[in-house]
C-alpha positions as CSV (number, residue, x, y, z in Angstrom):
1,M,-29.3,-1.8,-51.9
2,D,-30.2,-5.6,-51.9
3,M,-32.3,-7.1,-49.1
4,K,-29.3,-9.1,-47.7
5,R,-27.1,-6.0,-47.3
6,L,-30.1,-4.0,-45.9
7,L,-30.8,-6.7,-43.3
8,L,-27.1,-6.9,-42.3
9,S,-27.0,-3.1,-41.9
10,A,-30.2,-3.2,-39.7
11,L,-28.7,-5.9,-37.5
12,V,-25.5,-4.0,-37.0
13,L,-27.5,-0.8,-36.1
14,L,-29.5,-2.8,-33.5
15,A,-26.3,-4.2,-32.1
16,C,-24.8,-0.7,-31.8
17,I,-28.0,0.6,-30.1
18,A,-27.9,-2.4,-27.7
19,A,-24.2,-1.9,-27.0
20,A,-24.5,1.8,-26.2
21,P,-25.7,1.4,-22.6
22,A,-23.1,-1.3,-22.0
23,Q,-20.4,1.0,-23.5
24,E,-21.5,3.9,-21.3
25,A,-21.5,1.6,-18.2
26,E,-18.0,0.4,-19.2
27,E,-16.8,4.0,-19.5
28,E,-18.4,4.9,-16.1
29,Q,-16.6,2.0,-14.5
30,A,-13.4,3.1,-16.2
31,R,-13.6,6.4,-14.5
32,E,-13.6,4.8,-11.1
33,F,-10.2,5.0,-9.5
34,V,-9.4,2.7,-6.6
35,L,-6.8,3.4,-4.0
36,V,-6.0,1.5,-0.9
37,Y,-4.9,2.6,2.6
38,S,-4.3,0.6,5.7
39,P,-7.3,0.7,8.1
40,K,-7.0,3.5,10.6
41,S,-9.5,5.8,12.3
42,L,-10.0,8.7,10.0
43,V,-10.1,12.3,10.9
44,L,-11.5,14.6,8.2
45,D,-11.9,17.8,10.3
46,P,-9.2,20.2,9.0
47,R,-8.7,21.4,12.6
48,H,-7.3,17.9,13.5
49,I,-6.0,16.5,10.2
50,Y,-2.6,15.0,11.1
51,T,-1.5,12.0,9.1
52,T,-0.3,11.8,5.5
53,M,-3.3,9.7,4.6
54,E,-5.8,12.2,6.0
55,S,-3.9,15.1,4.3
56,E,-4.1,13.3,1.0
57,L,-7.8,12.4,1.2
58,S,-8.5,16.0,2.2
59,T,-7.1,17.3,-1.0
60,G,-10.2,15.8,-2.6
61,I,-12.7,17.1,-0.1
62,Y,-11.5,20.6,0.8
63,E,-9.5,23.4,-0.8
64,G,-7.8,26.4,0.8
65,L,-6.9,29.8,-0.6
66,L,-3.9,28.1,-2.3
67,S,-3.1,24.4,-3.1
68,Y,-0.1,22.3,-4.0
69,H,1.1,22.1,-7.6
70,P,0.9,18.3,-8.3
71,F,4.5,18.2,-9.5
72,S,6.5,20.9,-7.8
73,L,4.4,21.3,-4.7
74,E,4.7,25.0,-5.0
75,P,1.6,27.0,-3.9
76,I,-0.8,27.8,-6.8
77,P,-4.1,29.6,-6.9
78,A,-7.1,27.7,-5.5
79,V,-10.1,29.4,-3.9
80,A,-8.1,32.6,-4.2
81,S,-7.7,33.5,-7.8
82,E,-5.1,36.1,-7.1
83,W,-3.4,38.0,-4.3
84,K,-1.5,41.2,-3.7
85,I,1.4,41.7,-1.3
86,S,2.1,45.1,0.3
87,P,5.5,46.7,-0.3
88,D,6.7,45.8,3.2
89,R,5.6,42.2,2.6
90,T,3.4,42.0,5.7
91,V,-0.2,42.4,4.3
92,Y,-1.6,39.9,1.8
93,T,-4.9,40.7,0.1
94,F,-6.6,37.6,-1.4
95,T,-9.4,37.7,-4.0
96,L,-11.7,34.7,-3.8
97,R,-13.4,33.2,-6.9
98,E,-17.0,34.3,-7.4
99,N,-17.8,30.7,-8.5
100,A,-16.2,29.0,-5.5
101,R,-18.9,26.8,-3.9
102,F,-19.3,24.2,-1.2
103,S,-20.7,20.9,-2.3
104,N,-24.2,21.8,-1.1
105,G,-24.2,24.9,-3.4
106,D,-23.4,27.6,-0.8
107,P,-20.8,30.1,-1.9
108,V,-17.3,30.1,-0.3
109,R,-16.7,33.5,1.1
110,A,-14.0,35.4,3.1
111,Q,-16.1,35.0,6.2
112,D,-15.8,31.3,6.0
113,F,-12.1,31.5,6.1
114,L,-12.1,33.9,9.1
115,E,-14.5,31.7,11.1
116,S,-12.7,28.5,10.2
117,W,-9.3,29.9,11.2
118,L,-10.7,31.3,14.5
119,R,-12.0,27.8,15.2
120,V,-8.5,26.4,14.8
121,L,-7.1,29.1,17.0
122,E,-9.5,28.6,19.9
123,P,-7.3,28.1,23.0
124,D,-9.0,24.9,24.0
125,A,-9.3,23.5,20.5
126,G,-6.2,21.3,20.7
127,A,-5.6,21.9,17.0
128,E,-2.3,20.1,16.2
129,Y,-1.1,22.7,13.6
130,S,-2.4,25.9,15.1
131,F,1.2,27.1,15.6
132,L,1.4,27.5,11.8
133,F,-0.8,30.6,12.2
134,D,1.8,32.3,14.5
135,V,3.2,34.3,11.6
136,I,-0.2,36.2,11.5
137,K,-0.5,39.3,13.6
138,G,-2.0,38.4,17.0
139,A,-2.6,34.7,16.2
140,R,-0.1,33.3,18.7
141,D,-1.6,35.4,21.6
142,Y,-5.1,34.4,20.5
143,R,-4.4,30.7,20.5
144,L,-2.7,31.0,23.9
145,G,-5.7,32.7,25.4
146,R,-4.2,36.2,25.7
147,E,-6.0,39.4,24.9
148,V,-5.7,40.5,21.3
149,D,-6.5,44.0,20.2
150,D,-5.9,43.6,16.5
151,L,-6.0,40.1,14.9
152,G,-4.5,40.2,11.4
153,I,-7.4,38.4,9.7
154,R,-9.9,40.7,8.1
155,V,-13.0,40.3,5.9
156,I,-12.9,43.3,3.4
157,S,-15.8,42.0,1.3
158,P,-17.4,38.7,0.6
159,T,-14.7,37.9,-1.9
160,T,-11.7,39.7,-0.3
161,L,-9.7,38.5,2.7
162,E,-6.9,40.5,4.1
163,V,-4.2,38.8,6.2
164,E,-1.6,40.9,8.1
165,L,1.6,39.2,9.3
166,E,3.7,40.0,12.4
167,R,6.6,40.5,10.1
168,P,7.6,39.3,6.6
169,A,7.5,35.5,6.3
170,S,8.8,34.0,3.1
171,H,7.1,30.7,3.9
172,F,3.6,32.1,4.4
173,L,2.2,31.1,1.0
174,K,3.6,27.6,1.3
175,I,1.8,26.9,4.6
176,L,-1.5,28.1,3.2
177,C,-1.6,24.9,1.2
178,H,-1.8,22.9,4.5
179,M,-5.3,21.6,5.2
180,T,-5.5,23.4,8.5
181,F,-6.2,26.6,6.5
182,A,-9.1,25.1,4.6
183,P,-12.6,26.5,5.2
184,V,-15.3,24.5,6.8
185,H,-19.0,25.0,6.2
186,S,-20.7,27.3,8.7
187,S,-23.0,24.6,9.9
188,Y,-20.0,22.8,11.4
189,L,-18.6,25.7,13.4
190,E,-20.5,24.8,16.6
191,R,-20.4,21.0,16.2
192,E,-17.9,18.5,17.4
193,R,-16.8,15.4,15.5
194,W,-19.0,16.3,12.6
195,D,-16.4,14.7,10.4
196,R,-17.8,11.3,11.4
197,D,-20.9,11.9,9.4
198,S,-21.6,9.6,6.5
199,T,-21.4,12.5,4.1
200,L,-19.7,15.9,4.5
201,I,-20.0,19.4,3.0
202,G,-16.7,20.3,1.5
203,N,-15.5,22.7,-1.2
204,G,-13.0,20.4,-3.0
205,P,-13.1,18.6,-6.3
206,F,-14.9,15.6,-4.8
207,Y,-17.6,14.9,-2.1
208,I,-18.3,11.9,0.0
209,H,-21.0,9.8,-1.6
210,E,-20.8,6.7,0.6
211,R,-18.8,5.8,3.8
212,S,-18.3,2.7,5.8
213,P,-15.4,1.2,7.9
214,E,-14.3,-0.7,4.7
215,E,-14.3,2.1,2.2
216,L,-14.9,5.7,1.3
217,V,-16.6,6.5,-2.1
218,L,-15.9,10.0,-3.4
219,K,-17.9,11.4,-6.4
220,K,-16.9,14.4,-8.6
221,N,-18.2,17.6,-7.2
222,K,-20.0,19.2,-10.2
223,L,-20.2,22.5,-8.3
224,Y,-16.4,22.8,-7.8
225,W,-15.1,25.9,-9.5
226,D,-12.6,23.9,-11.6
227,A,-14.8,20.8,-12.2
228,A,-14.0,20.8,-15.9
229,R,-10.5,19.8,-15.1
230,V,-11.5,16.9,-12.9
231,E,-11.7,13.8,-15.1
232,L,-12.5,11.1,-12.5
233,E,-16.2,10.6,-11.8
234,T,-15.6,8.2,-8.9
235,L,-12.7,7.6,-6.5
236,R,-13.1,4.6,-4.3
237,V,-10.9,4.5,-1.2
238,R,-10.6,1.0,0.3
239,F,-9.2,0.3,3.7
240,M,-7.3,-3.0,3.6
241,D,-4.4,-4.5,5.6
242,D,-3.9,-7.7,3.5
243,P,-0.8,-7.4,1.3
244,E,-1.7,-10.6,-0.6
245,A,-5.2,-9.4,-1.5
246,I,-3.9,-5.9,-2.4
247,S,-1.2,-7.4,-4.7
248,Q,-3.7,-9.7,-6.4
249,G,-6.1,-6.8,-6.8
250,F,-3.4,-4.7,-8.4
251,N,-2.4,-7.5,-10.7
252,K,-6.1,-7.8,-11.9
253,G,-6.4,-4.0,-12.5
254,E,-9.0,-3.7,-9.6
255,I,-6.7,-1.5,-7.5
256,H,-4.8,1.4,-9.1
257,W,-2.7,2.8,-6.2
258,A,-1.6,1.3,-2.9
259,N,1.2,1.7,-0.3
260,N,1.1,-1.8,1.2
261,W,1.7,-5.0,-0.8
262,D,3.6,-8.2,-1.2
263,T,6.3,-7.7,-3.8
264,E,6.8,-11.4,-4.4
265,L,3.2,-11.6,-5.7
266,L,3.3,-8.7,-8.2
267,F,3.3,-9.6,-11.9
268,D,5.2,-6.4,-12.7
269,R,7.5,-5.0,-10.0
270,S,8.4,-2.0,-12.2
271,K,5.2,-0.5,-11.0
272,I,6.7,0.1,-7.6
273,V,7.6,3.8,-7.5
274,F,10.5,4.7,-5.1
275,N,11.6,8.3,-4.5
276,P,13.4,10.3,-1.8
277,L,11.0,11.8,0.8
278,F,11.2,14.9,2.9
279,A,11.1,12.7,6.0
280,T,13.3,11.6,8.9
281,S,13.0,8.8,11.5
282,Y,14.3,9.8,14.9
283,Y,14.2,9.3,18.6
284,F,13.5,12.1,21.1
285,F,13.9,12.8,24.8
286,V,11.1,14.2,26.9
287,C,12.8,17.3,28.2
288,S,10.4,18.6,30.8
289,E,11.5,16.7,34.0
290,K,14.8,16.2,35.7
291,P,17.3,14.7,34.9
292,W,16.3,14.7,31.3
293,A,15.8,18.4,31.2
294,D,19.5,18.7,31.6
295,E,21.2,18.9,28.2
296,Q,24.4,17.4,29.6
297,V,22.5,14.2,30.7
298,R,20.8,13.9,27.3
299,R,24.0,14.4,25.4
300,A,25.9,12.0,27.6
301,L,23.4,9.2,26.9
302,A,23.5,10.1,23.1
303,L,27.3,9.7,23.2
304,L,27.0,6.2,24.6
305,V,24.8,5.0,21.8
306,P,26.6,2.6,19.3
307,W,25.8,4.8,16.3
308,E,28.0,2.7,14.0
309,R,25.7,-0.3,14.6
310,I,22.4,1.7,14.5
311,R,23.1,3.9,11.4
312,N,24.4,0.9,9.5
313,E,23.6,1.0,5.7
314,E,22.9,-2.7,5.8
315,E,20.3,-2.2,8.4
316,V,18.6,1.1,7.5
317,L,18.1,3.0,4.3
318,L,19.6,6.5,4.0
319,P,21.2,6.7,7.6
320,T,21.8,10.2,8.9
321,S,22.8,12.3,11.9
322,N,20.8,15.3,10.7
323,L,17.1,16.1,11.1
324,I,16.6,18.1,7.9
325,P,16.9,16.1,4.6
326,G,19.2,17.5,2.0
327,I,18.0,20.9,0.5
328,P,20.0,22.9,-2.0
329,G,21.5,25.9,-0.3
330,Y,20.9,24.6,3.2
331,P,24.1,24.6,5.4
332,E,25.9,21.5,6.7
333,V,24.9,20.9,10.3
334,D,26.8,18.9,12.8
335,G,24.9,16.2,14.6
336,I,26.1,13.5,17.0
337,E,27.7,11.0,14.6
338,A,29.8,8.8,16.8
339,S,29.9,7.5,20.4
340,S,32.4,8.8,23.0
341,R,32.3,7.0,26.3
342,E,35.0,9.3,27.8
343,E,33.0,12.5,27.0
344,A,29.8,10.9,28.1
345,L,31.1,10.0,31.5
346,R,32.6,13.5,31.9
347,L,29.3,15.1,31.2
348,L,27.4,12.9,33.6
349,E,29.9,13.7,36.4
350,Q,29.4,17.4,35.7
351,A,25.7,17.0,35.9
352,G,25.9,15.2,39.3
353,Y,25.4,11.7,38.0
354,A,28.9,10.2,38.1
355,G,29.0,6.9,36.3
356,G,25.2,7.2,35.9
357,K,24.6,6.8,39.6
358,G,21.3,8.3,40.6
359,L,19.7,8.2,37.2
360,P,16.1,7.0,37.3
361,P,14.9,4.2,35.0
362,L,14.6,5.1,31.3
363,L,11.3,4.2,29.7
364,F,10.9,4.0,25.9
365,K,7.5,4.4,24.3
366,L,7.4,3.0,20.8
367,P,5.1,2.3,17.9
368,G,4.6,-1.4,17.4
369,D,7.0,-2.0,14.6
370,S,10.0,-4.3,14.9
371,E,12.5,-1.7,13.6
372,S,11.7,0.8,16.3
373,R,12.1,-1.8,18.9
374,R,15.4,-3.2,17.5
375,I,17.0,0.3,17.6
376,A,15.6,1.1,21.0
377,E,17.0,-2.2,22.4
378,L,20.5,-1.4,21.0
379,M,20.4,1.9,22.9
380,G,19.1,0.3,26.0
381,E,21.8,-2.4,26.0
382,A,24.6,0.3,25.7
383,W,23.2,2.3,28.6
384,K,22.7,-0.7,30.9
385,A,26.3,-1.9,30.1
386,D,28.0,1.5,30.8
387,L,25.7,3.0,33.5
388,D,23.9,0.1,35.1
389,V,20.5,1.8,34.8
390,E,17.1,0.2,34.3
391,V,15.6,0.4,30.8
392,G,12.0,-0.4,30.0
393,F,10.0,-0.6,26.8
394,Q,6.3,-0.1,26.0
395,T,4.9,-0.6,22.5
396,F,1.5,0.5,21.2
397,P,-0.4,0.2,17.9
398,F,0.2,3.2,15.7
399,E,-3.0,5.1,16.5
400,A,-2.7,4.5,20.2
401,Y,0.9,5.6,20.1
402,L,0.0,9.0,18.7
403,E,-2.1,9.6,21.9
404,E,0.5,8.0,24.2
405,V,3.3,10.4,23.3
406,K,1.1,13.3,24.2
407,K,1.2,12.2,27.9
408,G,4.9,12.9,28.5
409,D,5.1,10.1,31.0
410,F,8.2,8.5,29.5
411,T,11.8,9.2,28.7
412,I,12.3,8.5,25.0
413,G,9.9,8.2,22.1
414,S,10.3,7.4,18.4
415,A,8.7,9.1,15.3
416,T,8.9,9.4,11.6
417,W,8.2,13.0,10.5
418,I,7.1,13.8,6.9
419,G,7.3,17.5,6.1
420,D,4.0,19.3,5.6
421,Y,5.5,21.7,3.1
422,A,8.8,21.8,1.3
423,D,10.8,24.0,3.7
424,P,13.2,23.3,6.6
425,L,10.8,25.1,9.0
426,T,8.3,22.2,8.8
427,F,10.9,20.1,10.8
428,L,11.9,22.9,13.2
429,Q,8.9,25.0,14.2
430,M,7.3,22.0,15.9
431,W,9.9,22.1,18.6
432,T,9.2,25.6,19.7
433,T,8.0,26.1,23.3
434,D,4.3,26.8,22.4
435,S,3.9,24.2,19.6
436,N,1.1,21.7,20.0
437,L,3.4,19.1,18.3
438,N,6.2,19.5,20.7
439,D,6.0,16.0,22.2
440,A,9.5,16.5,23.6
441,R,8.2,19.4,25.8
442,F,11.4,21.1,24.8
443,A,11.6,24.8,25.9
444,D,14.8,26.7,25.0
445,R,15.0,30.5,24.6
446,E,18.0,30.2,22.2
447,F,16.1,27.9,19.9
448,D,12.8,29.9,20.0
449,D,14.7,33.1,19.2
450,L,16.4,31.5,16.1
451,I,13.1,30.4,14.7
452,E,11.5,33.8,15.4
453,R,14.5,35.5,13.7
454,S,14.2,33.3,10.6
455,F,10.6,34.5,9.9
456,S,11.8,37.9,8.7
457,Q,14.8,36.5,6.7
458,E,15.1,35.2,3.2
459,G,17.5,33.1,1.1
460,R,20.8,31.9,2.4
461,E,20.6,34.1,5.5
462,R,17.3,32.4,6.5
463,Y,18.7,28.9,5.8
464,D,21.8,29.7,7.9
465,T,19.6,30.7,10.9
466,L,17.4,27.6,10.5
467,G,20.6,25.5,10.3
468,D,21.7,27.1,13.6
469,S,18.4,26.1,15.2
470,E,18.7,22.5,13.9
471,E,22.2,22.3,15.5
472,V,20.7,23.3,18.8
473,L,18.3,20.4,18.7
474,L,21.1,18.0,17.7
475,Q,23.9,19.1,20.0
476,K,21.6,19.3,23.0
477,A,20.4,15.8,22.1
478,V,16.7,16.6,22.0
479,V,16.4,14.7,18.7
480,L,18.5,11.7,17.7
481,P,18.1,11.2,13.9
482,I,18.3,7.7,12.5
483,S,17.5,7.8,8.8
484,H,15.8,9.7,6.1
485,T,12.8,7.8,5.0
486,P,12.0,7.1,1.3
487,A,8.5,6.8,-0.2
488,F,7.2,3.6,-1.8
489,N,4.0,3.5,-3.8
490,L,2.5,0.9,-6.1
491,I,1.0,2.6,-9.1
492,D,1.1,2.1,-12.9
493,L,2.2,5.4,-14.3
494,D,1.8,4.0,-17.8
495,E,-1.9,4.0,-17.1
496,V,-2.4,6.9,-14.6
497,E,-1.6,10.5,-15.2
498,G,-1.5,13.4,-12.8
499,W,0.4,11.5,-10.1
500,F,4.0,12.6,-9.6
501,P,6.7,11.3,-7.1
502,N,7.4,14.2,-4.7
503,V,9.2,14.8,-1.5
504,L,6.1,15.1,0.7
505,N,4.3,12.1,-0.8
506,I,1.2,14.2,-1.1
507,H,-0.6,13.7,-4.4
508,P,-3.6,16.0,-4.9
509,L,-6.6,13.8,-6.0
510,K,-7.9,16.5,-8.3
511,Y,-5.3,15.7,-11.0
512,L,-5.6,11.9,-11.1
513,R,-6.9,10.5,-14.4
514,F,-6.5,7.5,-16.6
515,R,-4.4,7.7,-19.8
516,E,-7.1,5.7,-21.6
517,L,-10.2,3.8,-20.7
518,R,-9.6,0.5,-19.0
519,V,-10.9,-2.7,-20.5
520,P,-12.7,-5.1,-18.1
521,P,-10.7,-8.3,-17.3
522,G,-11.2,-11.0,-19.9
523,V,-12.1,-8.6,-22.7
524,V,-9.6,-8.2,-25.6
525,K,-9.4,-4.8,-27.2
526,S,-9.2,-4.9,-31.0
527,S,-8.4,-2.2,-33.5
528,S,-9.9,-4.1,-36.4
529,S,-13.4,-5.1,-37.5
530,S,-14.9,-7.9,-39.5
531,Y,-16.8,-5.4,-41.6
532,P,-15.5,-2.5,-43.7
533,A,-15.3,0.7,-41.6
534,S,-16.9,2.6,-44.5
535,S,-20.1,0.6,-44.4
536,I,-20.6,-0.1,-40.7
537,A,-19.9,2.2,-37.8
538,C,-21.3,2.8,-34.3
539,D,-21.2,6.6,-33.5
């Protein structure tokens, strides 16, 4: 080899050595996935996780016995590697993975699930989704403060958990994917608001590395039982409410997933992913006080609403008179589809409020978006015109509104409900008398009995019973549906894998990955070299 060629080879070797750290740094940066949410106070305690954002983030920090399949959302093994079901379908025996660990190294054991579930069921806990446990033997009585002789949650061994149901429940495995059923570390059992800590002990595929009001940085949990399948090293969650900045960040490749943007500023609008959502926007009456406790009064007001103007396809997407979005095999249910002044006035007269005389003022409590106010004002105008009643409106920022509707000191509220699992029951069980999510304060024996009956049914028979319960809500005008809500996300699916459009708009963070390493802005990738590959290579 002549000196000139030797010198050239040496220089290239030095360049490769010098480039190695830079290449490693580039690869590390490429593994960082950035997603954006609107700023909101963040609850990360499974006992009080409520919003879709919190549920989504929690798929990275916690994991229950089962978890969602990223595409189908069907329940799949998670901390539980397998389970057995008794012949009468009331006893489930879960085997936990020996290598399931919390992020601090402690093993995840059956006792952690027992203690975490009891924490949710404490009568004074105020856990929003504690009613989901009602299918478990004794759980409903426990959360209502009644004496329980035999609670159907039992630790058989450190890695064996037995759960006994009141009766067969075909939806049980589905609800176990909900974050309310995730285990919390034993050090948190006696603490309140520990989820505000800068770091948290979880058992999911990521752990919180840094936390501030502006962002949350998640790092891969190397102790996670399925860590080999988690490709992202860093997941950066930024809290922003600036559509222009978000759009520009997405254009530059600095943001990979967002749900708020300015479409006009996007370079490529094909990156907007639209899909049907298991969600419904509706209004509801507070049914606990007279005269609104009278179904005749509620129905009369609903029949005075100009539905042809409100459920107008030019004004709202996917208008509907039903609460449950379309599900194959679910029966057709009759809601209130059109106004009828004649029937409305007849019902009011039967209830003792002829022509609306004697009705107290109606007060709307609304989230602070213009669409909720627009529809509420159309309702109010119709009632004032036909009944000469007073109508008032109060609007609140979203977070404050969630607290306001718990007070019950109003007539009508507005909500958009996204299902927590892919089953009609997620829209219906919340209206049962003892549900913590029953903001309507609706109490109806017929409705409760139908929900209870559905627990032990399967297939078409179960759907028919649930359809009957939905019809109770609609015909008694507890719920006034407006539209089924679609999901919109901004994400480049040519670049990102493991993210699938689905009806719950929940995308488990564990499966996110890049299709290929990203190139920093301003750098051009080249497949060719100035030198022959046979003589110069950086390995």
